[in-house]
PyMOL Python script that loads the backbone (N, CA, C, O; Angstrom):
from pymol import cmd

cmd.read_pdbstr("""\
ATOM      1  N   UNK A   1     162.159 229.128 243.996  1.00  0.00           N
ATOM      2  CA  UNK A   1     161.133 228.281 244.190  1.00  0.00           C
ATOM      3  C   UNK A   1     160.902 228.225 245.569  1.00  0.00           C
ATOM      4  O   UNK A   1     162.086 228.080 245.872  1.00  0.00           O
ATOM      5  N   UNK A   2     160.291 228.223 246.709  1.00  0.00           N
ATOM      6  CA  UNK A   2     159.540 227.894 248.253  1.00  0.00           C
ATOM      7  C   UNK A   2     159.971 226.767 248.398  1.00  0.00           C
ATOM      8  O   UNK A   2     159.436 225.918 247.686  1.00  0.00           O
ATOM      9  N   UNK A   3     160.935 226.363 249.225  1.00  0.00           N
ATOM     10  CA  UNK A   3     160.941 224.948 249.657  1.00  0.00           C
ATOM     11  C   UNK A   3     159.526 224.087 250.713  1.00  0.00           C
ATOM     12  O   UNK A   3     159.049 224.649 251.699  1.00  0.00           O
ATOM     13  N   UNK A   4     159.243 223.235 250.419  1.00  0.00           N
ATOM     14  CA  UNK A   4     157.911 222.821 251.252  1.00  0.00           C
ATOM     15  C   UNK A   4     158.586 221.951 252.119  1.00  0.00           C
ATOM     16  O   UNK A   4     159.558 221.228 251.898  1.00  0.00           O
ATOM     17  N   UNK A   5     157.602 222.214 253.643  1.00  0.00           N
ATOM     18  CA  UNK A   5     158.016 221.612 255.138  1.00  0.00           C
ATOM     19  C   UNK A   5     158.664 220.082 254.766  1.00  0.00           C
ATOM     20  O   UNK A   5     159.790 219.720 255.107  1.00  0.00           O
ATOM     21  N   UNK A   6     157.738 219.310 254.028  1.00  0.00           N
ATOM     22  CA  UNK A   6     157.716 217.572 253.919  1.00  0.00           C
ATOM     23  C   UNK A   6     158.893 217.453 252.499  1.00  0.00           C
ATOM     24  O   UNK A   6     159.247 216.274 252.473  1.00  0.00           O
ATOM     25  N   UNK A   7     159.394 218.013 251.681  1.00  0.00           N
ATOM     26  CA  UNK A   7     159.870 217.796 251.127  1.00  0.00           C
ATOM     27  C   UNK A   7     161.352 217.687 251.132  1.00  0.00           C
ATOM     28  O   UNK A   7     161.823 218.559 251.861  1.00  0.00           O
ATOM     29  N   UNK A   8     162.469 216.761 250.457  1.00  0.00           N
ATOM     30  CA  UNK A   8     163.650 216.957 250.686  1.00  0.00           C
ATOM     31  C   UNK A   8     164.567 218.033 250.774  1.00  0.00           C
ATOM     32  O   UNK A   8     164.485 219.006 250.024  1.00  0.00           O
ATOM     33  N   UNK A   9     165.648 217.886 251.858  1.00  0.00           N
ATOM     34  CA  UNK A   9     166.126 219.085 252.173  1.00  0.00           C
ATOM     35  C   UNK A   9     167.084 219.317 251.253  1.00  0.00           C
ATOM     36  O   UNK A   9     167.734 218.317 250.948  1.00  0.00           O
ATOM     37  N   UNK A  10     167.368 220.306 250.726  1.00  0.00           N
ATOM     38  CA  UNK A  10     167.715 220.865 249.250  1.00  0.00           C
ATOM     39  C   UNK A  10     169.624 220.961 249.796  1.00  0.00           C
ATOM     40  O   UNK A  10     170.587 220.969 249.030  1.00  0.00           O
ATOM     41  N   UNK A  11     169.642 221.004 250.905  1.00  0.00           N
ATOM     42  CA  UNK A  11     171.374 220.572 251.682  1.00  0.00           C
ATOM     43  C   UNK A  11     171.964 219.409 251.533  1.00  0.00           C
ATOM     44  O   UNK A  11     173.098 219.075 251.875  1.00  0.00           O
ATOM     45  N   UNK A  12     170.916 218.648 250.865  1.00  0.00           N
ATOM     46  CA  UNK A  12     171.701 216.993 250.420  1.00  0.00           C
ATOM     47  C   UNK A  12     171.823 216.200 252.024  1.00  0.00           C
ATOM     48  O   UNK A  12     172.769 215.428 252.183  1.00  0.00           O
ATOM     49  N   UNK A  13     171.031 216.380 252.951  1.00  0.00           N
ATOM     50  CA  UNK A  13     170.965 215.150 253.795  1.00  0.00           C
ATOM     51  C   UNK A  13     169.949 214.194 253.837  1.00  0.00           C
ATOM     52  O   UNK A  13     169.841 213.560 254.887  1.00  0.00           O
ATOM     53  N   UNK A  14     169.381 214.017 253.157  1.00  0.00           N
ATOM     54  CA  UNK A  14     168.052 212.996 253.195  1.00  0.00           C
ATOM     55  C   UNK A  14     167.253 213.440 253.928  1.00  0.00           C
ATOM     56  O   UNK A  14     166.161 212.898 253.756  1.00  0.00           O
ATOM     57  N   UNK A  15     167.251 214.280 254.786  1.00  0.00           N
ATOM     58  CA  UNK A  15     165.966 214.486 255.903  1.00  0.00           C
ATOM     59  C   UNK A  15     165.146 215.449 255.290  1.00  0.00           C
ATOM     60  O   UNK A  15     165.496 216.204 254.383  1.00  0.00           O
ATOM     61  N   UNK A  16     164.163 215.399 255.761  1.00  0.00           N
ATOM     62  CA  UNK A  16     162.859 216.294 255.442  1.00  0.00           C
ATOM     63  C   UNK A  16     163.480 217.881 255.953  1.00  0.00           C
ATOM     64  O   UNK A  16     164.134 218.046 256.983  1.00  0.00           O
ATOM     65  N   UNK A  17     163.187 218.737 255.185  1.00  0.00           N
ATOM     66  CA  UNK A  17     162.977 220.205 255.163  1.00  0.00           C
ATOM     67  C   UNK A  17     163.264 220.532 256.412  1.00  0.00           C
ATOM     68  O   UNK A  17     164.356 220.852 256.883  1.00  0.00           O
ATOM     69  N   UNK A  18     161.908 220.408 257.088  1.00  0.00           N
ATOM     70  CA  UNK A  18     161.067 221.060 258.501  1.00  0.00           C
ATOM     71  C   UNK A  18     161.996 220.022 259.706  1.00  0.00           C
ATOM     72  O   UNK A  18     161.768 220.377 260.862  1.00  0.00           O
ATOM     73  N   UNK A  19     162.865 218.963 259.596  1.00  0.00           N
ATOM     74  CA  UNK A  19     163.595 218.229 260.484  1.00  0.00           C
ATOM     75  C   UNK A  19     165.293 218.580 260.460  1.00  0.00           C
ATOM     76  O   UNK A  19     166.158 218.202 261.250  1.00  0.00           O
ATOM     77  N   UNK A  20     165.418 219.459 259.228  1.00  0.00           N
ATOM     78  CA  UNK A  20     166.975 219.150 258.876  1.00  0.00           C
ATOM     79  C   UNK A  20     167.341 221.172 258.598  1.00  0.00           C
ATOM     80  O   UNK A  20     167.799 221.547 259.677  1.00  0.00           O
ATOM     81  N   UNK A  21     167.294 222.114 257.839  1.00  0.00           N
ATOM     82  CA  UNK A  21     167.195 223.782 257.583  1.00  0.00           C
ATOM     83  C   UNK A  21     166.223 224.451 257.637  1.00  0.00           C
ATOM     84  O   UNK A  21     166.251 225.652 257.371  1.00  0.00           O
ATOM     85  N   UNK A  22     164.922 223.678 258.072  1.00  0.00           N
ATOM     86  CA  UNK A  22     163.689 224.260 258.357  1.00  0.00           C
ATOM     87  C   UNK A  22     163.840 224.764 259.850  1.00  0.00           C
ATOM     88  O   UNK A  22     163.321 225.859 260.066  1.00  0.00           O
ATOM     89  N   UNK A  23     164.445 224.164 260.879  1.00  0.00           N
ATOM     90  CA  UNK A  23     164.748 224.358 262.127  1.00  0.00           C
ATOM     91  C   UNK A  23     165.529 225.956 262.682  1.00  0.00           C
ATOM     92  O   UNK A  23     165.473 226.752 263.619  1.00  0.00           O
ATOM     93  N   UNK A  24     166.240 225.740 261.394  1.00  0.00           N
ATOM     94  CA  UNK A  24     167.207 227.001 262.068  1.00  0.00           C
ATOM     95  C   UNK A  24     166.448 228.494 261.360  1.00  0.00           C
ATOM     96  O   UNK A  24     166.957 229.601 261.187  1.00  0.00           O
ATOM     97  N   UNK A  25     165.440 228.142 261.136  1.00  0.00           N
ATOM     98  CA  UNK A  25     164.739 229.584 260.572  1.00  0.00           C
ATOM     99  C   UNK A  25     163.947 229.954 262.471  1.00  0.00           C
ATOM    100  O   UNK A  25     163.960 231.075 262.979  1.00  0.00           O
ATOM    101  N   UNK A  26     163.501 229.001 262.984  1.00  0.00           N
ATOM    102  CA  UNK A  26     162.776 229.290 263.931  1.00  0.00           C
ATOM    103  C   UNK A  26     163.825 229.207 265.193  1.00  0.00           C
ATOM    104  O   UNK A  26     163.216 228.923 266.225  1.00  0.00           O
ATOM    105  N   UNK A  27     165.376 229.394 265.410  1.00  0.00           N
ATOM    106  CA  UNK A  27     165.797 229.735 266.607  1.00  0.00           C
ATOM    107  C   UNK A  27     165.994 230.627 266.660  1.00  0.00           C
ATOM    108  O   UNK A  27     166.175 231.301 265.646  1.00  0.00           O
ATOM    109  N   UNK A  28     166.070 231.132 267.914  1.00  0.00           N
ATOM    110  CA  UNK A  28     165.868 232.604 268.619  1.00  0.00           C
ATOM    111  C   UNK A  28     167.840 232.818 269.049  1.00  0.00           C
ATOM    112  O   UNK A  28     168.491 231.991 269.688  1.00  0.00           O
ATOM    113  N   UNK A  29     168.371 234.101 268.486  1.00  0.00           N
ATOM    114  CA  UNK A  29     169.394 234.404 269.121  1.00  0.00           C
ATOM    115  C   UNK A  29     169.562 234.936 270.072  1.00  0.00           C
ATOM    116  O   UNK A  29     168.596 235.677 270.252  1.00  0.00           O
ATOM    117  N   UNK A  30     170.421 235.035 271.040  1.00  0.00           N
ATOM    118  CA  UNK A  30     170.400 235.132 272.657  1.00  0.00           C
ATOM    119  C   UNK A  30     170.066 236.413 272.993  1.00  0.00           C
ATOM    120  O   UNK A  30     169.637 236.601 274.132  1.00  0.00           O
ATOM    121  N   UNK A  31     170.234 237.849 271.820  1.00  0.00           N
ATOM    122  CA  UNK A  31     169.224 238.925 272.130  1.00  0.00           C
ATOM    123  C   UNK A  31     167.818 238.699 272.220  1.00  0.00           C
ATOM    124  O   UNK A  31     166.998 239.170 273.008  1.00  0.00           O
ATOM    125  N   UNK A  32     167.671 237.817 271.182  1.00  0.00           N
ATOM    126  CA  UNK A  32     165.825 237.585 271.162  1.00  0.00           C
ATOM    127  C   UNK A  32     165.097 237.221 272.571  1.00  0.00           C
ATOM    128  O   UNK A  32     164.244 237.740 273.291  1.00  0.00           O
ATOM    129  N   UNK A  33     166.081 235.774 272.571  1.00  0.00           N
ATOM    130  CA  UNK A  33     166.035 235.142 273.507  1.00  0.00           C
ATOM    131  C   UNK A  33     165.713 236.313 275.212  1.00  0.00           C
ATOM    132  O   UNK A  33     164.659 236.425 275.838  1.00  0.00           O
ATOM    133  N   UNK A  34     166.757 236.828 275.427  1.00  0.00           N
ATOM    134  CA  UNK A  34     166.388 237.961 276.632  1.00  0.00           C
ATOM    135  C   UNK A  34     165.729 238.789 276.050  1.00  0.00           C
ATOM    136  O   UNK A  34     166.154 239.793 276.623  1.00  0.00           O
ATOM    137  N   UNK A  35     164.885 239.212 275.224  1.00  0.00           N
ATOM    138  CA  UNK A  35     163.945 240.392 274.932  1.00  0.00           C
ATOM    139  C   UNK A  35     162.473 239.484 274.989  1.00  0.00           C
ATOM    140  O   UNK A  35     161.380 239.896 275.377  1.00  0.00           O
ATOM    141  N   UNK A  36     162.748 238.395 274.579  1.00  0.00           N
ATOM    142  CA  UNK A  36     161.387 237.296 274.785  1.00  0.00           C
ATOM    143  C   UNK A  36     161.289 237.103 276.522  1.00  0.00           C
ATOM    144  O   UNK A  36     160.139 236.942 276.932  1.00  0.00           O
ATOM    145  N   UNK A  37     162.258 237.105 277.447  1.00  0.00           N
ATOM    146  CA  UNK A  37     162.158 236.747 279.167  1.00  0.00           C
ATOM    147  C   UNK A  37     161.614 238.132 279.363  1.00  0.00           C
ATOM    148  O   UNK A  37     160.502 238.326 279.854  1.00  0.00           O
ATOM    149  N   UNK A  38     162.476 239.165 278.941  1.00  0.00           N
ATOM    150  CA  UNK A  38     161.832 240.508 279.435  1.00  0.00           C
ATOM    151  C   UNK A  38     160.428 240.788 279.474  1.00  0.00           C
ATOM    152  O   UNK A  38     159.877 240.999 280.555  1.00  0.00           O
ATOM    153  N   UNK A  39     159.650 240.813 278.131  1.00  0.00           N
ATOM    154  CA  UNK A  39     158.504 240.658 277.776  1.00  0.00           C
ATOM    155  C   UNK A  39     157.971 239.963 278.563  1.00  0.00           C
ATOM    156  O   UNK A  39     157.443 240.773 279.325  1.00  0.00           O
ATOM    157  N   UNK A  40     157.677 238.725 279.006  1.00  0.00           N
ATOM    158  CA  UNK A  40     157.341 237.723 279.374  1.00  0.00           C
ATOM    159  C   UNK A  40     157.242 238.353 281.353  1.00  0.00           C
ATOM    160  O   UNK A  40     156.309 238.424 282.152  1.00  0.00           O
ATOM    161  N   UNK A  41     158.344 238.600 281.414  1.00  0.00           N
ATOM    162  CA  UNK A  41     158.361 239.076 283.007  1.00  0.00           C
ATOM    163  C   UNK A  41     157.217 240.187 283.075  1.00  0.00           C
ATOM    164  O   UNK A  41     156.308 240.105 283.901  1.00  0.00           O
ATOM    165  N   UNK A  42     157.316 241.219 282.166  1.00  0.00           N
ATOM    166  CA  UNK A  42     156.960 242.346 282.398  1.00  0.00           C
ATOM    167  C   UNK A  42     155.606 241.983 282.164  1.00  0.00           C
ATOM    168  O   UNK A  42     155.005 242.638 283.016  1.00  0.00           O
ATOM    169  N   UNK A  43     154.723 241.303 281.489  1.00  0.00           N
ATOM    170  CA  UNK A  43     153.269 240.682 280.873  1.00  0.00           C
ATOM    171  C   UNK A  43     152.741 240.171 282.093  1.00  0.00           C
ATOM    172  O   UNK A  43     151.583 240.447 282.408  1.00  0.00           O
ATOM    173  N   UNK A  44     153.789 239.135 283.141  1.00  0.00           N
ATOM    174  CA  UNK A  44     153.392 238.732 284.590  1.00  0.00           C
ATOM    175  C   UNK A  44     153.018 239.523 285.340  1.00  0.00           C
ATOM    176  O   UNK A  44     151.847 239.684 285.681  1.00  0.00           O
ATOM    177  N   UNK A  45     154.401 240.418 285.877  1.00  0.00           N
ATOM    178  CA  UNK A  45     154.075 241.759 286.949  1.00  0.00           C
ATOM    179  C   UNK A  45     152.771 242.171 286.331  1.00  0.00           C
ATOM    180  O   UNK A  45     151.777 241.769 286.936  1.00  0.00           O
ATOM    181  N   UNK A  46     152.486 243.179 284.816  1.00  0.00           N
ATOM    182  CA  UNK A  46     151.050 243.542 285.182  1.00  0.00           C
ATOM    183  C   UNK A  46     150.065 242.635 285.314  1.00  0.00           C
ATOM    184  O   UNK A  46     149.024 243.177 285.683  1.00  0.00           O
ATOM    185  N   UNK A  47     149.976 241.483 285.162  1.00  0.00           N
ATOM    186  CA  UNK A  47     148.411 240.736 284.920  1.00  0.00           C
ATOM    187  C   UNK A  47     148.672 240.389 286.707  1.00  0.00           C
ATOM    188  O   UNK A  47     147.562 240.288 287.231  1.00  0.00           O
ATOM    189  N   UNK A  48     149.904 240.172 287.822  1.00  0.00           N
ATOM    190  CA  UNK A  48     149.832 240.079 289.003  1.00  0.00           C
ATOM    191  C   UNK A  48     149.313 241.214 289.761  1.00  0.00           C
ATOM    192  O   UNK A  48     148.634 240.963 290.757  1.00  0.00           O
ATOM    193  N   UNK A  49     149.576 242.644 289.371  1.00  0.00           N
ATOM    194  CA  UNK A  49     149.045 243.720 289.797  1.00  0.00           C
ATOM    195  C   UNK A  49     147.808 244.331 289.568  1.00  0.00           C
ATOM    196  O   UNK A  49     147.189 244.963 290.424  1.00  0.00           O
ATOM    197  N   UNK A  50     147.300 244.069 287.950  1.00  0.00           N
ATOM    198  CA  UNK A  50     146.183 243.773 287.807  1.00  0.00           C
ATOM    199  C   UNK A  50     145.177 242.979 288.765  1.00  0.00           C
ATOM    200  O   UNK A  50     144.261 243.497 289.404  1.00  0.00           O
ATOM    201  N   UNK A  51     145.488 241.749 288.744  1.00  0.00           N
ATOM    202  CA  UNK A  51     144.700 240.726 289.198  1.00  0.00           C
ATOM    203  C   UNK A  51     144.542 241.068 291.055  1.00  0.00           C
ATOM    204  O   UNK A  51     143.597 240.570 291.667  1.00  0.00           O
ATOM    205  N   UNK A  52     145.504 241.888 291.722  1.00  0.00           N
ATOM    206  CA  UNK A  52     145.809 241.986 292.895  1.00  0.00           C
ATOM    207  C   UNK A  52     144.961 243.646 293.409  1.00  0.00           C
ATOM    208  O   UNK A  52     144.676 244.162 294.490  1.00  0.00           O
ATOM    209  N   UNK A  53     144.799 244.033 291.948  1.00  0.00           N
ATOM    210  CA  UNK A  53     143.743 245.392 292.496  1.00  0.00           C
ATOM    211  C   UNK A  53     142.452 245.002 292.024  1.00  0.00           C
ATOM    212  O   UNK A  53     141.511 245.750 292.286  1.00  0.00           O
ATOM    213  N   UNK A  54     142.288 244.151 291.493  1.00  0.00           N
ATOM    214  CA  UNK A  54     140.989 243.554 291.409  1.00  0.00           C
ATOM    215  C   UNK A  54     140.437 242.599 292.646  1.00  0.00           C
ATOM    216  O   UNK A  54     139.272 242.479 293.024  1.00  0.00           O
ATOM    217  N   UNK A  55     141.213 242.181 292.980  1.00  0.00           N
ATOM    218  CA  UNK A  55     140.981 241.384 294.495  1.00  0.00           C
ATOM    219  C   UNK A  55     140.712 242.394 295.597  1.00  0.00           C
ATOM    220  O   UNK A  55     139.838 242.195 296.440  1.00  0.00           O
ATOM    221  N   UNK A  56     141.400 243.375 295.581  1.00  0.00           N
ATOM    222  CA  UNK A  56     141.602 244.549 296.798  1.00  0.00           C
ATOM    223  C   UNK A  56     140.687 245.302 297.118  1.00  0.00           C
ATOM    224  O   UNK A  56     140.378 245.662 298.254  1.00  0.00           O
ATOM    225  N   UNK A  57     139.766 245.826 295.203  1.00  0.00           N
ATOM    226  CA  UNK A  57     139.124 246.533 295.255  1.00  0.00           C
ATOM    227  C   UNK A  57     137.473 246.108 295.705  1.00  0.00           C
ATOM    228  O   UNK A  57     136.643 246.863 296.211  1.00  0.00           O
ATOM    229  N   UNK A  58     137.311 244.715 295.358  1.00  0.00           N
ATOM    230  CA  UNK A  58     136.420 243.862 296.301  1.00  0.00           C
ATOM    231  C   UNK A  58     136.228 243.627 297.404  1.00  0.00           C
ATOM    232  O   UNK A  58     135.205 243.765 298.075  1.00  0.00           O
ATOM    233  N   UNK A  59     137.320 243.212 297.691  1.00  0.00           N
ATOM    234  CA  UNK A  59     137.476 243.080 299.189  1.00  0.00           C
ATOM    235  C   UNK A  59     137.518 244.045 300.351  1.00  0.00           C
ATOM    236  O   UNK A  59     137.180 243.911 301.527  1.00  0.00           O
ATOM    237  N   UNK A  60     138.090 245.171 299.602  1.00  0.00           N
ATOM    238  CA  UNK A  60     137.744 246.085 300.829  1.00  0.00           C
ATOM    239  C   UNK A  60     136.511 246.867 301.187  1.00  0.00           C
ATOM    240  O   UNK A  60     135.635 247.174 300.379  1.00  0.00           O
ATOM    241  N   UNK A  61     136.519 247.237 302.784  1.00  0.00           N
ATOM    242  CA  UNK A  61     135.681 247.781 303.108  1.00  0.00           C
ATOM    243  C   UNK A  61     135.161 248.673 302.957  1.00  0.00           C
ATOM    244  O   UNK A  61     135.350 249.282 304.010  1.00  0.00           O
ATOM    245  N   UNK A  62     134.335 249.504 302.095  1.00  0.00           N
ATOM    246  CA  UNK A  62     133.891 250.760 301.574  1.00  0.00           C
ATOM    247  C   UNK A  62     132.875 251.188 302.644  1.00  0.00           C
ATOM    248  O   UNK A  62     132.397 250.148 303.098  1.00  0.00           O
ATOM    249  N   UNK A  63     132.317 252.287 303.264  1.00  0.00           N
ATOM    250  CA  UNK A  63     131.276 253.194 303.869  1.00  0.00           C
ATOM    251  C   UNK A  63     130.624 253.085 302.422  1.00  0.00           C
ATOM    252  O   UNK A  63     131.082 253.180 301.283  1.00  0.00           O
ATOM    253  N   UNK A  64     128.960 252.771 303.118  1.00  0.00           N
ATOM    254  CA  UNK A  64     128.009 253.112 302.453  1.00  0.00           C
ATOM    255  C   UNK A  64     127.467 254.325 302.052  1.00  0.00           C
ATOM    256  O   UNK A  64     126.948 255.020 302.926  1.00  0.00           O
ATOM    257  N   UNK A  65     127.487 254.775 300.737  1.00  0.00           N
ATOM    258  CA  UNK A  65     127.271 256.197 300.569  1.00  0.00           C
ATOM    259  C   UNK A  65     125.801 256.857 300.517  1.00  0.00           C
ATOM    260  O   UNK A  65     124.852 256.093 300.341  1.00  0.00           O
ATOM    261  N   UNK A  66     125.598 258.058 300.642  1.00  0.00           N
ATOM    262  CA  UNK A  66     124.066 258.478 300.348  1.00  0.00           C
ATOM    263  C   UNK A  66     124.227 259.980 299.304  1.00  0.00           C
ATOM    264  O   UNK A  66     125.055 260.868 299.504  1.00  0.00           O
ATOM    265  N   UNK A  67     123.213 259.953 298.198  1.00  0.00           N
ATOM    266  CA  UNK A  67     123.193 261.012 298.031  1.00  0.00           C
ATOM    267  C   UNK A  67     122.691 262.000 298.484  1.00  0.00           C
ATOM    268  O   UNK A  67     121.874 261.900 299.399  1.00  0.00           O
ATOM    269  N   UNK A  68     123.087 263.345 297.908  1.00  0.00           N
ATOM    270  CA  UNK A  68     122.398 264.416 298.583  1.00  0.00           C
ATOM    271  C   UNK A  68     122.173 265.616 297.906  1.00  0.00           C
ATOM    272  O   UNK A  68     123.219 265.728 297.266  1.00  0.00           O
ATOM    273  N   UNK A  69     121.498 266.564 297.640  1.00  0.00           N
ATOM    274  CA  UNK A  69     121.417 267.947 297.233  1.00  0.00           C
ATOM    275  C   UNK A  69     122.273 268.625 297.983  1.00  0.00           C
ATOM    276  O   UNK A  69     122.266 268.440 299.200  1.00  0.00           O
ATOM    277  N   UNK A  70     123.295 269.664 297.305  1.00  0.00           N
ATOM    278  CA  UNK A  70     124.127 270.647 298.162  1.00  0.00           C
ATOM    279  C   UNK A  70     123.195 271.628 298.716  1.00  0.00           C
ATOM    280  O   UNK A  70     122.088 271.427 298.215  1.00  0.00           O
ATOM    281  N   UNK A  71     123.175 272.727 299.644  1.00  0.00           N
ATOM    282  CA  UNK A  71     122.422 273.315 300.266  1.00  0.00           C
ATOM    283  C   UNK A  71     122.562 275.218 299.655  1.00  0.00           C
ATOM    284  O   UNK A  71     121.941 276.257 299.878  1.00  0.00           O
ATOM    285  N   UNK A  72     123.815 274.780 298.770  1.00  0.00           N
ATOM    286  CA  UNK A  72     124.256 276.219 298.085  1.00  0.00           C
ATOM    287  C   UNK A  72     123.474 276.304 296.659  1.00  0.00           C
ATOM    288  O   UNK A  72     123.450 275.497 295.730  1.00  0.00           O
ATOM    289  N   UNK A  73     122.850 277.559 296.817  1.00  0.00           N
ATOM    290  CA  UNK A  73     121.578 277.655 295.558  1.00  0.00           C
ATOM    291  C   UNK A  73     122.831 277.949 294.179  1.00  0.00           C
ATOM    292  O   UNK A  73     122.325 278.550 293.232  1.00  0.00           O
ATOM    293  N   UNK A  74     123.763 277.730 294.066  1.00  0.00           N
ATOM    294  CA  UNK A  74     124.469 277.955 293.240  1.00  0.00           C
ATOM    295  C   UNK A  74     125.104 276.645 292.509  1.00  0.00           C
ATOM    296  O   UNK A  74     125.694 276.539 291.434  1.00  0.00           O
ATOM    297  N   UNK A  75     124.799 275.806 293.383  1.00  0.00           N
ATOM    298  CA  UNK A  75     125.531 274.194 292.996  1.00  0.00           C
ATOM    299  C   UNK A  75     123.985 273.216 292.418  1.00  0.00           C
ATOM    300  O   UNK A  75     123.178 272.912 293.295  1.00  0.00           O
ATOM    301  N   UNK A  76     123.796 272.944 291.469  1.00  0.00           N
ATOM    302  CA  UNK A  76     123.132 272.059 290.877  1.00  0.00           C
ATOM    303  C   UNK A  76     123.574 270.925 290.942  1.00  0.00           C
ATOM    304  O   UNK A  76     122.877 270.168 290.267  1.00  0.00           O
ATOM    305  N   UNK A  77     124.583 270.317 291.537  1.00  0.00           N
ATOM    306  CA  UNK A  77     125.057 269.064 291.538  1.00  0.00           C
ATOM    307  C   UNK A  77     124.719 268.131 292.687  1.00  0.00           C
ATOM    308  O   UNK A  77     124.597 268.439 293.873  1.00  0.00           O
ATOM    309  N   UNK A  78     124.600 267.022 292.165  1.00  0.00           N
ATOM    310  CA  UNK A  78     124.537 265.780 293.929  1.00  0.00           C
ATOM    311  C   UNK A  78     126.002 265.457 294.129  1.00  0.00           C
ATOM    312  O   UNK A  78     126.975 265.208 293.418  1.00  0.00           O
ATOM    313  N   UNK A  79     125.667 265.595 295.665  1.00  0.00           N
ATOM    314  CA  UNK A  79     126.816 265.157 296.209  1.00  0.00           C
ATOM    315  C   UNK A  79     126.756 263.666 296.796  1.00  0.00           C
ATOM    316  O   UNK A  79     125.875 262.857 296.503  1.00  0.00           O
ATOM    317  N   UNK A  80     127.861 263.417 297.699  1.00  0.00           N
ATOM    318  CA  UNK A  80     127.906 261.860 298.025  1.00  0.00           C
ATOM    319  C   UNK A  80     128.169 261.573 299.271  1.00  0.00           C
ATOM    320  O   UNK A  80     129.249 261.013 299.084  1.00  0.00           O
ATOM    321  N   UNK A  81     128.032 261.535 300.226  1.00  0.00           N
ATOM    322  CA  UNK A  81     128.730 261.211 301.555  1.00  0.00           C
ATOM    323  C   UNK A  81     127.956 260.071 302.822  1.00  0.00           C
ATOM    324  O   UNK A  81     126.760 259.857 303.017  1.00  0.00           O
ATOM    325  N   UNK A  82     129.175 259.495 303.527  1.00  0.00           N
ATOM    326  CA  UNK A  82     128.616 258.200 304.174  1.00  0.00           C
ATOM    327  C   UNK A  82     127.433 258.152 304.856  1.00  0.00           C
ATOM    328  O   UNK A  82     126.886 259.150 305.326  1.00  0.00           O
ATOM    329  N   UNK A  83     127.104 257.275 304.914  1.00  0.00           N
ATOM    330  CA  UNK A  83     125.483 257.683 305.580  1.00  0.00           C
ATOM    331  C   UNK A  83     125.410 257.261 306.983  1.00  0.00           C
ATOM    332  O   UNK A  83     125.852 256.224 307.477  1.00  0.00           O
ATOM    333  N   UNK A  84     124.676 258.389 307.642  1.00  0.00           N
ATOM    334  CA  UNK A  84     124.926 258.188 309.374  1.00  0.00           C
ATOM    335  C   UNK A  84     123.666 257.853 309.792  1.00  0.00           C
ATOM    336  O   UNK A  84     122.564 258.284 309.450  1.00  0.00           O
ATOM    337  N   UNK A  85     124.118 256.709 310.877  1.00  0.00           N
ATOM    338  CA  UNK A  85     122.669 257.102 311.358  1.00  0.00           C
ATOM    339  C   UNK A  85     122.180 257.717 312.679  1.00  0.00           C
ATOM    340  O   UNK A  85     122.651 257.882 313.805  1.00  0.00           O
ATOM    341  N   UNK A  86     120.899 258.013 311.975  1.00  0.00           N
ATOM    342  CA  UNK A  86     120.255 259.160 312.804  1.00  0.00           C
ATOM    343  C   UNK A  86     119.127 258.170 313.898  1.00  0.00           C
ATOM    344  O   UNK A  86     118.485 257.351 313.240  1.00  0.00           O
ATOM    345  N   UNK A  87     118.924 258.156 314.912  1.00  0.00           N
ATOM    346  CA  UNK A  87     118.208 257.518 315.739  1.00  0.00           C
ATOM    347  C   UNK A  87     116.735 258.104 316.092  1.00  0.00           C
ATOM    348  O   UNK A  87     116.010 257.513 316.891  1.00  0.00           O
TER     349      UNK A  87
END
""", "prot")
cmd.dss("prot")
cmd.show_as("cartoon", "prot")
cmd.util.cbc("prot")
cmd.orient("prot")
């Protein structure tokens, strides 16, 4: 039968299970702590690169583009080019 968190600990310490043997299951080994740190660092790097890319995308100056139809009779696509100032 499973021990409830608030029941007395079966080891005989007269403490609640959550304050005695219940904590042992939550402790991480050195390898698990190392893996946890590596994953955390990878997530932070990914978030930093993503945030930097979004900010750079919105802050960079991009030329205005205009759509035009190609002069080639075999090309049925619409192409884009920078807007040219015509006087």
